[in-house]
PAPA-669219 format. One line per 4 residues: number of its first residue (from 1); their letters; for each residue y, z, x of N, C-alpha, C. Coordinates in nm, 2 decimals. Layout:
<recs>
NUM) A) Y:Z:X:Y:Z:X:Y:Z:X | ... .
</recs>
This chain:
<recs>
1) MMAV) 0.24:-4.25:-1.26:0.34:-4.18:-1.16:0.37:-4.01:-1.25 | 0.43:-4.06:-1.31:0.49:-3.96:-1.43:0.41:-3.87:-1.45 | 0.27:-3.94:-1.49:0.15:-3.84:-1.54:0.08:-3.75:-1.43 | 0.09:-3.79:-1.30:0.07:-3.69:-1.17:0.16:-3.60:-1.14 .
5) GFNR) 0.29:-3.62:-1.17:0.36:-3.53:-1.16:0.39:-3.43:-1.25 | 0.35:-3.48:-1.37:0.34:-3.37:-1.50:0.21:-3.27:-1.49 | 0.11:-3.31:-1.43:-0.03:-3.26:-1.42:0.02:-3.17:-1.31 | 0.04:-3.19:-1.21:0.11:-3.09:-1.08:0.17:-2.99:-1.13 .
9) MVVV) 0.28:-3.00:-1.20:0.38:-2.93:-1.25:0.30:-2.80:-1.33 | 0.21:-2.88:-1.44:0.15:-2.79:-1.51:0.04:-2.66:-1.44 | -0.02:-2.75:-1.34:-0.12:-2.65:-1.23:-0.04:-2.55:-1.16 | 0.10:-2.57:-1.12:0.17:-2.49:-1.05:0.23:-2.36:-1.12 .
13) LVVV) 0.25:-2.40:-1.22:0.30:-2.28:-1.36:0.21:-2.19:-1.39 | 0.06:-2.26:-1.40:-0.04:-2.17:-1.40:-0.07:-2.07:-1.28 | -0.07:-2.14:-1.19:-0.06:-2.05:-1.05:0.02:-1.98:-1.04 | 0.16:-1.96:-1.10:0.28:-1.87:-1.08:0.22:-1.77:-1.19 .
17) ATLW) 0.16:-1.79:-1.31:0.16:-1.68:-1.39:0.03:-1.59:-1.28 | -0.08:-1.64:-1.26:-0.18:-1.58:-1.20:-0.14:-1.48:-1.07 | -0.01:-1.53:-0.98:0.03:-1.46:-0.88:0.13:-1.36:-0.94 | 0.20:-1.40:-1.03:0.25:-1.27:-1.09:0.15:-1.13:-1.13 .
21) RCSS) 0.02:-1.17:-1.19:-0.08:-1.07:-1.24:-0.10:-1.02:-1.10 | -0.14:-1.08:-0.98:-0.19:-1.02:-0.86:-0.06:-0.92:-0.82 | 0.04:-0.96:-0.84:0.17:-0.93:-0.74:0.20:-0.76:-0.82 | 0.15:-0.74:-0.94:0.18:-0.65:-1.03:0.10:-0.50:-0.96 .
25) AATY) -0.01:-0.54:-0.88:-0.06:-0.41:-0.82:0.01:-0.34:-0.73 | -0.02:-0.20:-0.71:0.06:-0.13:-0.62:-0.02:-0.02:-0.61 | -0.01:0.05:-0.50:-0.07:0.16:-0.47:-0.01:0.30:-0.43 | -0.05:0.41:-0.51:0.01:0.52:-0.52:-0.05:0.62:-0.43 .
29) MVGD) 0.02:0.72:-0.37:-0.04:0.83:-0.29:-0.03:0.97:-0.39 | -0.14:1.00:-0.45:-0.11:1.11:-0.55:-0.05:1.22:-0.49 | 0.03:1.27:-0.56:0.13:1.38:-0.51:0.22:1.33:-0.38 | 0.21:1.23:-0.37:0.34:1.21:-0.25:0.29:1.26:-0.12 .
33) SLGW) 0.39:1.31:-0.05:0.35:1.39:0.07:0.27:1.52:0.08 | 0.30:1.57:-0.07:0.19:1.71:-0.10:0.05:1.65:-0.09 | 0.01:1.53:-0.10:-0.13:1.52:-0.12:-0.20:1.61:-0.24 | -0.36:1.59:-0.23:-0.42:1.63:-0.31:-0.49:1.77:-0.28 .
37) IDPP) -0.39:1.88:-0.34:-0.42:2.01:-0.29:-0.45:2.09:-0.40 | -0.49:2.24:-0.39:-0.48:2.34:-0.49:-0.34:2.37:-0.49 | -0.23:2.33:-0.59:-0.10:2.33:-0.58:-0.02:2.44:-0.62 | 0.09:2.49:-0.57:0.17:2.63:-0.58:0.22:2.61:-0.72 .
41) NANI) 0.24:2.48:-0.81:0.30:2.50:-0.95:0.20:2.40:-1.00 | 0.15:2.45:-1.13:0.06:2.39:-1.21:0.10:2.29:-1.29 | 0.22:2.25:-1.30:0.29:2.12:-1.36:0.26:2.00:-1.25 | 0.25:2.01:-1.08:0.29:1.94:-1.00:0.21:1.79:-1.04 .
45) YTDW) 0.12:1.80:-1.05:0.04:1.67:-1.09:0.06:1.62:-1.23 | 0.08:1.67:-1.32:0.13:1.64:-1.44:0.27:1.58:-1.44 | 0.34:1.63:-1.39:0.49:1.58:-1.33:0.51:1.46:-1.27 | 0.40:1.46:-1.15:0.41:1.33:-1.10:0.37:1.20:-1.15 .
49) GSNK) 0.24:1.23:-1.24:0.18:1.14:-1.32:0.31:1.04:-1.42 | 0.35:1.16:-1.47:0.46:1.12:-1.60:0.55:1.04:-1.54 | 0.58:1.04:-1.41:0.71:0.95:-1.36:0.64:0.81:-1.29 | 0.54:0.79:-1.32:0.49:0.69:-1.29:0.45:0.56:-1.41 .
53) SFVV) 0.43:0.45:-1.40:0.40:0.34:-1.50:0.27:0.23:-1.40 | 0.15:0.29:-1.45:0.04:0.24:-1.40:-0.02:0.13:-1.47 | -0.05:0.03:-1.41:-0.13:-0.12:-1.44:-0.26:-0.14:-1.42 | -0.33:-0.23:-1.47:-0.48:-0.25:-1.41:-0.43:-0.33:-1.30 .
57) GDIL) -0.53:-0.28:-1.18:-0.53:-0.33:-1.05:-0.43:-0.24:-0.96 | -0.34:-0.13:-1.04:-0.31:-0.04:-0.95:-0.43:0.05:-0.85 | -0.37:0.13:-0.74:-0.45:0.19:-0.68:-0.42:0.34:-0.64 | -0.48:0.44:-0.66:-0.46:0.59:-0.66:-0.54:0.63:-0.51 .
61) VFNF) -0.47:0.68:-0.44:-0.52:0.73:-0.29:-0.51:0.88:-0.29 | -0.60:0.95:-0.28:-0.58:1.11:-0.29:-0.63:1.12:-0.15 | -0.54:1.19:-0.11:-0.55:1.25:0.06:-0.56:1.37:0.04 | -0.67:1.46:0.12:-0.70:1.60:0.10:-0.77:1.60:0.24 .
65) ATGR) -0.80:1.75:0.25:-0.89:1.80:0.36:-1.03:1.78:0.32 | -1.13:1.70:0.40:-1.24:1.67:0.36:-1.34:1.85:0.38 | -1.41:1.87:0.24:-1.47:1.99:0.27:-1.40:2.07:0.17 | -1.28:2.04:0.16:-1.20:2.18:0.09:-1.16:2.17:-0.05 .
69) HDVT) -1.19:1.96:-0.07:-1.12:1.95:-0.21:-1.23:1.82:-0.26 | -1.21:1.80:-0.37:-1.29:1.67:-0.40:-1.19:1.61:-0.54 | -1.25:1.47:-0.58:-1.19:1.38:-0.66:-1.30:1.36:-0.75 | -1.29:1.42:-0.90:-1.40:1.42:-1.00:-1.32:1.35:-1.06 .
73) EVTK) -1.38:1.25:-1.13:-1.35:1.17:-1.26:-1.43:1.23:-1.38 | -1.36:1.27:-1.51:-1.41:1.34:-1.59:-1.36:1.28:-1.74 | -1.44:1.29:-1.87:-1.38:1.24:-1.98:-1.25:1.37:-2.03 | -1.19:1.32:-2.14:-1.08:1.42:-2.14:-1.12:1.56:-2.21 .
77) SGYD) -1.21:1.60:-2.26:-1.30:1.69:-2.29:-1.30:1.76:-2.17 | -1.36:1.71:-2.06:-1.38:1.78:-1.94:-1.24:1.80:-1.86 | -1.16:1.73:-1.87:-1.04:1.75:-1.81:-0.93:1.83:-1.87 | -0.97:1.87:-2.02:-0.90:1.97:-2.07:-0.96:2.12:-2.03 .
81) SCNG) -1.09:2.12:-2.02:-1.17:2.24:-2.00:-1.19:2.23:-1.87 | -1.15:2.17:-1.77:-1.16:2.20:-1.64:-1.31:2.18:-1.61 | -1.39:2.11:-1.67:-1.56:2.11:-1.67:-1.57:2.00:-1.59 | -1.64:2.01:-1.46:-1.68:1.89:-1.39:-1.82:1.89:-1.38 .
85) NNPI) -1.92:1.93:-1.49:-2.05:1.89:-1.54:-2.03:1.75:-1.61 | -2.16:1.69:-1.57:-2.17:1.54:-1.61:-2.04:1.47:-1.61 | -1.98:1.46:-1.47:-1.90:1.35:-1.42:-1.90:1.21:-1.42 | -1.81:1.15:-1.47:-1.81:1.01:-1.43:-1.83:0.96:-1.32 .
89) STES) -1.78:1.02:-1.20:-1.82:0.99:-1.06:-1.75:1.13:-0.96 | -1.80:1.14:-0.88:-1.73:1.24:-0.78:-1.73:1.19:-0.63 | -1.60:1.20:-0.57:-1.61:1.18:-0.44:-1.54:1.27:-0.34 | -1.59:1.31:-0.23:-1.55:1.42:-0.17:-1.50:1.41:-0.03 .
93) NSPV) -1.50:1.27:0.02:-1.47:1.23:0.15:-1.31:1.17:0.16 | -1.22:1.23:0.21:-1.09:1.20:0.22:-1.06:1.07:0.30 | -0.99:0.97:0.30:-0.92:0.97:0.16:-0.97:0.87:0.04 | -0.98:0.92:-0.08:-1.03:0.85:-0.19:-0.94:0.74:-0.25 .
97) RITL) -1.00:0.60:-0.29:-0.91:0.51:-0.31:-0.97:0.49:-0.47 | -0.90:0.49:-0.55:-0.96:0.45:-0.69:-0.87:0.34:-0.75 | -0.95:0.23:-0.77:-0.89:0.12:-0.85:-0.90:0.17:-0.98 | -0.77:0.12:-1.04:-0.77:0.13:-1.20:-0.78:0.00:-1.26 .
101) TSAG) -0.92:-0.02:-1.31:-0.95:-0.16:-1.31:-0.96:-0.22:-1.49 | -0.92:-0.10:-1.57:-0.92:-0.10:-1.71:-0.79:-0.04:-1.76 | -0.78:-0.08:-1.89:-0.66:-0.02:-1.95:-0.71:0.11:-2.04 | -0.63:0.21:-2.05:-0.69:0.32:-2.10:-0.64:0.44:-2.03 .
105) NRHF) -0.67:0.57:-2.07:-0.62:0.70:-1.99:-0.78:0.73:-1.90 | -0.75:0.76:-1.76:-0.82:0.80:-1.67:-0.78:0.98:-1.63 | -0.91:1.03:-1.61:-0.89:1.19:-1.60:-0.94:1.23:-1.45 | -0.89:1.27:-1.36:-0.91:1.33:-1.25:-0.92:1.49:-1.22 .
109) ICTI) -1.02:1.56:-1.17:-1.01:1.70:-1.14:-1.06:1.70:-1.00 | -1.02:1.87:-0.93:-1.09:1.88:-0.83:-1.21:2.01:-0.90 | -1.33:1.99:-0.86:-1.42:2.09:-0.91:-1.45:2.19:-0.81 | -1.34:2.21:-0.71:-1.39:2.35:-0.64:-1.32:2.46:-0.74 .
113) PGHC) -1.43:2.59:-0.73:-1.37:2.67:-0.84:-1.25:2.73:-0.84 | -1.17:2.72:-0.94:-1.05:2.81:-0.96:-0.91:2.66:-0.93 | -0.93:2.54:-0.87:-0.86:2.48:-0.82:-0.83:2.40:-0.96 | -0.89:2.36:-1.04:-0.85:2.28:-1.18:-0.75:2.36:-1.26 .
117) NNGQ) -0.80:2.49:-1.27:-0.73:2.56:-1.37:-0.60:2.60:-1.29 | -0.59:2.61:-1.16:-0.46:2.64:-1.12:-0.36:2.47:-1.11 | -0.45:2.38:-1.14:-0.32:2.26:-1.19:-0.38:2.15:-1.08 | -0.49:2.13:-1.02:-0.54:2.03:-0.93:-0.59:1.93:-1.02 .
121) KLSV) -0.54:1.87:-1.13:-0.58:1.81:-1.22:-0.53:1.67:-1.24 | -0.55:1.54:-1.26:-0.45:1.44:-1.28:-0.51:1.36:-1.42 | -0.40:1.30:-1.48:-0.41:1.23:-1.60:-0.35:1.13:-1.60 | -0.38:0.97:-1.61:-0.31:0.89:-1.61:-0.32:0.79:-1.73 .
125) TVRA) -0.20:0.73:-1.76:-0.25:0.61:-1.88:-0.22:0.48:-1.81 | -0.32:0.39:-1.81:-0.31:0.28:-1.73:-0.31:0.16:-1.88 | -0.19:0.05:-1.82:-0.17:-0.03:-1.92:-0.21:-0.16:-1.86 | -0.25:-0.25:-1.96:-0.29:-0.39:-1.92:-0.15:-0.49:-1.87 .
129) TSPV) -0.19:-0.57:-1.77:-0.07:-0.65:-1.73:-0.04:-0.72:-1.82 | 0.08:-0.71:-1.85:0.18:-0.80:-1.95:0.13:-0.96:-1.90 | 0.12:-1.04:-2.00:0.09:-1.19:-1.97:0.23:-1.24:-1.94 | 0.24:-1.33:-1.86:0.36:-1.42:-1.84:0.37:-1.51:-1.92 .
133) PVSV) 0.45:-1.56:-1.99:0.49:-1.65:-2.10:0.52:-1.78:-2.00 | 0.44:-1.88:-2.06:0.46:-1.98:-1.95:0.48:-2.11:-2.04 | 0.59:-2.15:-2.04:0.63:-2.29:-2.13:0.63:-2.41:-2.06 | 0.54:-2.51:-2.11:0.48:-2.64:-2.02:0.62:-2.74:-2.12 .
137) PTPS) 0.70:-2.78:-2.02:0.81:-2.90:-2.06:0.74:-3.01:-2.10 | 0.79:-3.06:-2.19:0.75:-3.21:-2.21:0.79:-3.33:-2.12 | 0.72:-3.40:-2.07:0.75:-3.50:-2.00:0.88:-3.59:-2.03 | 0.96:-3.62:-1.94:1.04:-3.74:-1.98:1.02:-3.83:-1.93 .
141) ISPE) 1.07:-3.96:-1.94:1.04:-4.07:-1.87:1.21:-4.10:-1.81 | 1.21:-4.12:-1.66:1.33:-4.15:-1.61:1.30:-4.23:-1.52 | 1.38:-4.29:-1.44:1.37:-4.40:-1.34:1.34:-4.32:-1.21 | 1.26:-4.39:-1.16:1.19:-4.33:-1.00:1.31:-4.38:-0.93 .
145) PSSS) 1.34:-4.27:-0.86:1.45:-4.30:-0.73:1.39:-4.35:-0.64 | 1.50:-4.42:-0.54:1.45:-4.52:-0.47:1.39:-4.45:-0.32 | 1.33:-4.52:-0.26:1.30:-4.44:-0.13:1.44:-4.39:-0.06 | 1.56:-4.45:-0.07:1.66:-4.37:0.00:1.72:-4.27:-0.09 .
149) DRSS) 1.68:-4.21:-0.18:1.76:-4.11:-0.27:1.63:-4.01:-0.25 | 1.50:-4.02:-0.21:1.40:-3.92:-0.21:1.46:-3.80:-0.11 | 1.43:-3.69:-0.17:1.46:-3.59:-0.10:1.37:-3.54:0.03 | 1.41:-3.47:0.12:1.31:-3.42:0.21:1.22:-3.31:0.18 .
153) PVPS) 1.10:-3.28:0.22:1.07:-3.16:0.18:1.13:-3.02:0.20 | 1.12:-2.93:0.11:1.14:-2.79:0.15:1.08:-2.70:0.19 | 1.12:-2.64:0.31:1.02:-2.57:0.40:1.03:-2.43:0.31 | 0.92:-2.32:0.27:0.93:-2.24:0.22:0.99:-2.13:0.33 .
157) PAPA) 1.03:-2.03:0.29:1.05:-1.94:0.41:0.94:-1.82:0.43 | 0.94:-1.74:0.53:0.85:-1.69:0.58:0.85:-1.57:0.53 | 0.74:-1.51:0.47:0.74:-1.38:0.37:0.76:-1.28:0.45 | 0.84:-1.16:0.41:0.86:-1.03:0.48:0.74:-0.97:0.48 .
161) RQPM) 0.73:-0.91:0.61:0.61:-0.84:0.61:0.62:-0.69:0.55 | 0.58:-0.62:0.44:0.61:-0.50:0.41:0.55:-0.39:0.46 | 0.59:-0.28:0.48:0.56:-0.16:0.56:0.43:-0.14:0.49 | 0.36:-0.09:0.61:0.19:-0.05:0.59:0.15:0.09:0.59 .
165) TYVV) 0.05:0.17:0.55:0.06:0.29:0.55:-0.08:0.29:0.60 | -0.12:0.34:0.74:-0.25:0.37:0.78:-0.31:0.50:0.80 | -0.43:0.49:0.75:-0.48:0.65:0.75:-0.56:0.65:0.88 | -0.54:0.73:0.97:-0.58:0.74:1.09:-0.71:0.77:1.10 .
169) GDSL) -0.77:0.71:1.18:-0.93:0.72:1.19:-1.04:0.63:1.06 | -0.93:0.60:0.97:-0.99:0.55:0.82:-1.09:0.67:0.78 | -1.19:0.64:0.72:-1.28:0.77:0.67:-1.31:0.90:0.73 | -1.30:0.88:0.89:-1.32:0.97:0.97:-1.20:1.07:0.98 .
173) GWSV) -1.08:1.05:0.94:-0.97:1.13:0.94:-0.95:1.16:1.08 | -0.84:1.26:1.10:-0.80:1.31:1.24:-0.89:1.45:1.27 | -0.97:1.42:1.36:-1.08:1.53:1.38:-1.14:1.48:1.53 | -1.23:1.56:1.57:-1.29:1.56:1.72:-1.39:1.45:1.70 .
177) PNNP) -1.38:1.35:1.78:-1.46:1.22:1.73:-1.60:1.23:1.83 | -1.69:1.16:1.78:-1.84:1.16:1.88:-1.79:1.09:1.99 | -1.73:0.98:1.98:-1.68:0.85:2.09:-1.57:0.90:2.13 | -1.55:0.95:2.27:-1.41:0.96:2.32:-1.30:0.86:2.31 .
181) SFYE) -1.36:0.74:2.29:-1.25:0.61:2.26:-1.26:0.59:2.15 | -1.28:0.66:2.04:-1.26:0.62:1.92:-1.12:0.60:1.85 | -1.06:0.67:1.88:-0.91:0.64:1.85:-0.84:0.54:1.89 | -0.89:0.50:2.03:-0.83:0.41:2.10:-0.88:0.27:2.04 .
185) SWAR) -1.02:0.26:2.02:-1.09:0.15:1.94:-0.99:0.13:1.80 | -0.97:0.23:1.73:-0.90:0.24:1.61:-0.80:0.16:1.64 | -0.69:0.20:1.71:-0.53:0.14:1.72:-0.55:0.01:1.78 | -0.66:-0.04:1.81:-0.68:-0.14:1.90:-0.71:-0.27:1.78 .
189) DNTF) -0.75:-0.22:1.67:-0.79:-0.30:1.56:-0.69:-0.35:1.47 | -0.59:-0.25:1.49:-0.46:-0.28:1.38:-0.34:-0.33:1.46 | -0.25:-0.36:1.35:-0.10:-0.42:1.42:0.01:-0.31:1.36 | 0.09:-0.26:1.42:0.18:-0.14:1.39:0.32:-0.23:1.43 .
193) VVGD) 0.39:-0.24:1.32:0.54:-0.25:1.32:0.64:-0.18:1.27 | 0.76:-0.15:1.30:0.88:-0.05:1.26:0.90:-0.06:1.10 | 0.85:0.08:1.07:0.83:0.06:0.92:0.70:0.14:0.87 | 0.61:0.09:0.95:0.49:0.15:0.93:0.44:0.31:0.94 .
197) ILEF) 0.37:0.33:0.83:0.34:0.50:0.84:0.18:0.53:0.88 | 0.19:0.64:0.99:0.06:0.68:1.02:0.04:0.80:0.93 | -0.08:0.82:0.85:-0.10:0.92:0.80:-0.25:1.01:0.84 | -0.24:1.12:0.91:-0.32:1.21:0.98:-0.37:1.33:0.86 .
201) NFLI) -0.55:1.28:0.82:-0.58:1.39:0.75:-0.71:1.47:0.81 | -0.66:1.59:0.80:-0.75:1.68:0.85:-0.75:1.82:0.81 | -0.83:1.92:0.85:-0.84:2.06:0.79:-0.75:2.13:0.85 | -0.68:2.19:0.77:-0.56:2.29:0.81:-0.60:2.40:0.89 .
205) QTHN) -0.54:2.43:0.99:-0.58:2.55:1.07:-0.71:2.52:1.17 | -0.75:2.39:1.19:-0.85:2.35:1.26:-0.80:2.25:1.33 | -0.68:2.15:1.28:-0.66:2.05:1.38:-0.52:2.04:1.38 | -0.41:1.98:1.43:-0.28:1.96:1.42:-0.24:1.85:1.48 .
209) VAKV) -0.11:1.77:1.48:-0.06:1.65:1.52:0.05:1.69:1.60 | 0.08:1.65:1.74:0.18:1.68:1.81:0.23:1.52:1.89 | 0.33:1.52:1.85:0.37:1.39:1.93:0.43:1.41:2.09 | 0.38:1.35:2.18:0.40:1.39:2.30:0.47:1.26:2.37 .
213) TKDN) 0.48:1.28:2.53:0.53:1.19:2.59:0.43:1.12:2.65 | 0.43:0.99:2.71:0.31:0.91:2.78:0.24:1.00:2.91 | 0.30:1.09:2.95:0.26:1.18:3.07:0.18:1.30:2.99 | 0.24:1.34:2.89:0.15:1.46:2.81:0.04:1.40:2.77 .
217) YGSC) 0.04:1.31:2.72:-0.06:1.21:2.66:-0.21:1.20:2.74 | -0.15:1.14:2.86:-0.25:1.12:2.97:-0.30:1.25:3.01 | -0.22:1.37:3.05:-0.28:1.46:3.08:-0.33:1.59:2.98 | -0.33:1.54:2.87:-0.37:1.66:2.70:-0.27:1.74:2.73 .
221) TGES) -0.17:1.74:2.76:-0.07:1.87:2.75:0.02:1.87:2.65 | 0.02:1.97:2.57:0.09:1.99:2.45:0.21:2.08:2.44 | 0.25:2.11:2.57:0.37:2.20:2.58:0.48:2.13:2.58 | 0.60:2.18:2.50:0.72:2.12:2.47:0.70:1.96:2.40 .
225) PISL) 0.62:1.95:2.28:0.61:1.84:2.22:0.75:1.79:2.15 | 0.72:1.66:2.12:0.85:1.61:2.08:0.84:1.64:1.90 | 0.73:1.65:1.86:0.75:1.71:1.72:0.59:1.77:1.70 | 0.56:1.86:1.61:0.43:1.94:1.60:0.39:1.97:1.45 .
229) STDP) 0.31:1.89:1.38:0.29:1.93:1.26:0.16:1.98:1.24 | 0.15:2.08:1.16:0.01:2.15:1.13:-0.04:2.14:0.98 | 0.04:2.09:0.86:-0.03:2.13:0.72:-0.03:1.95:0.73 | -0.15:1.90:0.67:-0.21:1.81:0.63:-0.18:1.77:0.52 .
233) PVRI) -0.17:1.63:0.45:-0.19:1.53:0.53:-0.05:1.52:0.57 | -0.04:1.45:0.72:0.09:1.45:0.77:0.11:1.31:0.79 | 0.24:1.26:0.75:0.25:1.12:0.74:0.38:1.09:0.84 | 0.37:1.01:0.93:0.48:0.99:1.04:0.50:0.82:1.01 .
237) TLSE) 0.64:0.81:1.00:0.70:0.69:0.98:0.74:0.64:1.14 | 0.68:0.52:1.15:0.70:0.48:1.30:0.85:0.40:1.30 | 0.95:0.46:1.32:1.08:0.41:1.30:1.13:0.31:1.44 | 1.06:0.34:1.56:1.12:0.26:1.65:1.01:0.18:1.71 .
241) SGEH) 1.05:0.09:1.78:0.93:-0.01:1.86:0.90:0.06:1.97 | 0.79:0.00:2.04:0.77:0.09:2.17:0.60:0.18:2.15 | 0.57:0.25:2.25:0.48:0.32:2.25:0.50:0.46:2.16 | 0.38:0.50:2.09:0.41:0.65:2.03:0.27:0.73:2.06 .
245) FFIC) 0.28:0.82:2.11:0.15:0.89:2.16:0.13:1.01:2.07 | 0.02:1.06:2.02:-0.01:1.18:1.96:-0.13:1.25:1.99 | -0.14:1.37:2.00:-0.28:1.45:2.05:-0.26:1.56:1.94 | -0.41:1.64:1.95:-0.42:1.75:1.87:-0.41:1.85:2.00 .
249) TVAG) -0.32:1.98:1.99:-0.31:2.07:2.07:-0.43:2.17:2.06 | -0.53:2.19:1.97:-0.60:2.27:1.96:-0.69:2.25:2.07 | -0.73:2.37:2.17:-0.78:2.37:2.27:-0.90:2.30:2.29 | -0.90:2.19:2.40:-1.03:2.11:2.42:-1.03:2.00:2.33 .
253) HCNI) -0.97:2.00:2.22:-0.96:1.86:2.13:-0.93:1.73:2.22 | -0.80:1.72:2.29:-0.74:1.59:2.32:-0.86:1.52:2.44 | -0.91:1.64:2.51:-0.96:1.60:2.62:-1.12:1.52:2.62 | -1.17:1.56:2.47:-1.26:1.50:2.42:-1.27:1.37:2.32 .
257) GQKL) -1.15:1.32:2.33:-1.10:1.20:2.25:-1.00:1.22:2.13 | -0.94:1.33:2.09:-0.86:1.36:2.00:-0.74:1.31:2.02 | -0.68:1.21:2.02:-0.56:1.14:2.08:-0.54:1.01:2.04 | -0.43:0.96:2.02:-0.39:0.83:1.95:-0.27:0.77:2.01 .
261) AVNV) -0.27:0.66:2.11:-0.16:0.59:2.14:-0.14:0.47:2.04 | -0.02:0.46:1.99:0.00:0.30:1.92:0.12:0.23:1.96 | 0.10:0.10:2.00:0.22:0.00:2.02:0.28:-0.05:1.89 | 0.41:-0.03:1.90:0.49:-0.06:1.76:0.59:-0.17:1.81 .
265) TTPP) 0.57:-0.28:1.72:0.66:-0.39:1.76:0.75:-0.41:1.62 | 0.89:-0.51:1.67:0.97:-0.52:1.57:0.91:-0.63:1.50 | 0.93:-0.63:1.36:0.87:-0.73:1.26:0.95:-0.89:1.29 | 0.90:-1.00:1.28:0.97:-1.10:1.29:1.06:-1.12:1.17 .
269) PSSD) 1.22:-1.14:1.20:1.29:-1.18:1.07:1.25:-1.28:1.00 | 1.27:-1.26:0.83:1.23:-1.37:0.76:1.35:-1.44:0.71 | 1.34:-1.54:0.67:1.46:-1.61:0.60:1.44:-1.66:0.45 | 1.56:-1.59:0.38:1.54:-1.59:0.24:1.62:-1.73:0.18 .
273) TVPS) 1.67:-1.79:0.28:1.74:-1.90:0.26:1.66:-2.04:0.26 | 1.66:-2.11:0.17:1.64:-2.24:0.18:1.74:-2.34:0.19 | 1.71:-2.43:0.32:1.83:-2.52:0.35:1.83:-2.63:0.26 | 1.94:-2.68:0.22:1.99:-2.76:0.10:1.95:-2.90:0.13 .
277) TPSP) 1.92:-2.98:0.09:1.87:-3.13:0.11:1.93:-3.24:0.01 | 1.97:-3.35:0.03:2.02:-3.44:-0.04:1.94:-3.47:-0.18 | 2.00:-3.48:-0.27:1.90:-3.49:-0.38:2.00:-3.56:-0.47 | 1.93:-3.63:-0.59:2.01:-3.71:-0.66:2.07:-3.59:-0.78 .
281) ETAP) 2.02:-3.50:-0.80:2.06:-3.39:-0.87:2.04:-3.28:-0.81 | 2.16:-3.17:-0.80:2.14:-3.06:-0.75:2.04:-2.96:-0.83 | 1.96:-2.92:-0.72:1.86:-2.80:-0.78:1.90:-2.69:-0.76 | 1.86:-2.61:-0.86:1.93:-2.45:-0.86:1.87:-2.39:-0.74 .
285) PPPS) 1.92:-2.29:-0.67:1.90:-2.20:-0.53:1.76:-2.14:-0.59 | 1.68:-2.12:-0.50:1.56:-2.02:-0.54:1.59:-1.89:-0.54 | 1.54:-1.81:-0.62:1.53:-1.67:-0.61:1.52:-1.57:-0.49 | 1.65:-1.48:-0.49:1.63:-1.41:-0.36:1.53:-1.29:-0.37 .
289) ASPS) 1.48:-1.27:-0.24:1.38:-1.19:-0.24:1.43:-1.05:-0.24 | 1.34:-0.99:-0.32:1.35:-0.82:-0.38:1.25:-0.75:-0.27 | 1.31:-0.61:-0.26:1.25:-0.51:-0.20:1.12:-0.48:-0.24 | 1.05:-0.51:-0.35:0.94:-0.45:-0.42:0.86:-0.56:-0.38 .
293) VRAS) 0.73:-0.51:-0.40:0.64:-0.60:-0.37:0.60:-0.69:-0.46 | 0.63:-0.62:-0.59:0.60:-0.71:-0.72:0.70:-0.82:-0.72 | 0.82:-0.81:-0.70:0.92:-0.89:-0.71:0.94:-1.01:-0.62 | 0.90:-0.99:-0.48:0.89:-1.05:-0.37:0.78:-1.15:-0.38 .
297) AFSA) 0.63:-1.11:-0.48:0.53:-1.19:-0.49:0.58:-1.33:-0.59 | 0.64:-1.23:-0.66:0.68:-1.34:-0.77:0.79:-1.45:-0.71 | 0.88:-1.40:-0.66:0.97:-1.52:-0.62:0.93:-1.59:-0.52 | 0.83:-1.55:-0.42:0.76:-1.66:-0.36:0.70:-1.76:-0.46 .
301) ALLA) 0.63:-1.74:-0.55:0.55:-1.82:-0.64:0.70:-1.92:-0.73 | 0.78:-1.85:-0.76:0.90:-1.94:-0.79:0.95:-2.04:-0.71 | 0.95:-2.01:-0.59:0.99:-2.11:-0.47:0.90:-2.21:-0.44 | 0.75:-2.20:-0.48:0.64:-2.31:-0.46:0.67:-2.39:-0.58 .
305) VAVA) 0.69:-2.33:-0.73:0.73:-2.42:-0.82:0.85:-2.53:-0.82 | 0.93:-2.47:-0.71:1.09:-2.54:-0.69:1.05:-2.68:-0.60 | 0.92:-2.63:-0.50:0.90:-2.73:-0.39:0.81:-2.84:-0.49 | 0.72:-2.77:-0.55:0.66:-2.88:-0.61:0.72:-2.99:-0.70 .
309) LVY) 0.83:-2.94:-0.78:0.90:-3.03:-0.86:1.00:-3.11:-0.77 | 1.02:-3.07:-0.66:1.09:-3.16:-0.56:1.02:-3.28:-0.52 | 0.85:-3.26:-0.53:0.79:-3.34:-0.49:0.76:-3.44:-0.59 .
</recs>
């Protein structure tokens, strides 16, 4: 019996180490709300990258107007000289998602003439995920508790749903669709909750994003919008539950399908408290949930260890 319990403990601890590695991944929007553009300040992307700590598994998301920029990975010499010849890779359809799969330095530029020299270039240093030291305790022989002393199973708290960023239309972005029901189908395939973010990618001066009432959505009327944004990428946080309506007010675009309606729900509450149960010994309280994705995943893993030890 003791051998089985000890083996189970070893397996759980290994799982904790694995979960810690997985939970360390993060997604970064390059340039944040500015996106990937020909910047007004040559040091914008240098400063942006210097304030981040990248590890293997992290993801870089480049948002830009398709046709006006690209994302080209180059060598260090190509980065320094803004030379896009013989690139490692080139992506031209926004948004571009690049997973940092190995440790070391990665270099990205835009090869549109003049853009790299103006500062549209990014260099990041990626470090390997630090291993989690796992100490395996030596099993000790102790009397098995009687059936009356056995504790009841400890239920795990429901994990809180983290806010998500949805790129409207995915690879198509925000444009005049070939199918008038394209954005209706896109919204139906996704689930939106309060705190999620809609990101509209489009060509500047070609489209816009107007938040409107339900009546104006149905009639494609852009007069007196709730809000109007013209500079991509447009990021809108869904701060309230209910229906939200968006259209493009450029003449004719809404009538042929460039309109989006989303239904936003309130995420179910999650409990971070594990009910106490009678036990011969008082177990330590489970770790509290952290607002960061990395910490919350690790807390859930530690809770799994506590459950396994109770059994």
